[in-house]
N, C-alpha and C positions, 0 to 999 in steps of 0.2 A: 542464528539460523541463516540459512544462506542456501539458494537453490539456483540454478542455470535455467534459463527459458527462452525459448528460440521466438524471436518477434514474428509474429502474424505479416507485417508487411516487409520489412526490409530484411527479415531472415536471419539478421543479426543473432548470435548467442550473445546473452547478456549473464552477469552474475547478479542477483537481487538480494540484498540482506534485508532483514527485518529492522524496521526502524529502533533505535535504543530510546529510553527513557527520555532522554535530554533532547533527542530530534523530535519526538511527539511532544516535549513540551516547548519545542520553540515553533511548531507550527501556527500560524495566526490562525486556529479554529479547533476545536475539540474533535480529534479524529475519529474517537468511538461514538460521539455522540452524530457528527456527521454520516458515519458510516450506518447508524441503526437508523436512522433519518430515510437514508436512501433506500433501505432495504424494505423500510416500512410502506415506501411511495413508490416500489417497484422501478427504480429509475437508478442511472450510475451517479458516481460523485460528481458535483459541479466541476466543469473542467479546470477552473483556477484552483481549487483545493487538489485536482490531479497532478496539476504543475507543481503546486509548491511540494506536494510527495515527491515527484520526482526529482526537484531541485534538492531536497533534503538529501537524496541518495548520490546526487553528484551527476546525475545528467541535465542536459541543457534542453527543457522542453522545447523549445522553439524549432528543434533538430529533430523533433519525434514526431512520428507521424500520429494521429491520435490515436489509431487501433494498437498501435505499439505501446503508447503510453498509460493506455486502459491497462494493457497485459500486464505490464511493470506493475502499475497501482493494485491489482487485484491479487499479484502475488505478494506485494508487502504487506496488504490488508491479510491475508490468510497466513503470512509468517510472524506478523506484529500481533494481530488481535485475539488470533482462533487459540494460538497457546494462553495467551492471558485469561481469555473468556475459559478455557477450560479448567485452568490454574483456580480461579474465582471461584467456580462451580462445583467444584470437587474437594476443595481445601486441601491438595497437593497439588505439587508442580507438575507442569504436564511435561512428557518425556518426550 
């Protein structure tokens, strides 16, 4: 899955793709667990986790405003975890 978004600060349009299973496995933290924790604690992912996610997509986190990075991360989570969650809970592939 892929979605084009306009970054809130830089106003650039970028294409954001869902992370592959391999990319998720290569992250130095459990993405699903960290997102679940962040939701329960009503906070965003830790900045270092956000940076690792955008790096996995080929972005340079040092060149991104933190709000632009957050927009990319939110989109990635929506594209990566939501379909997996729906598939797990319905027993059928998400479309």
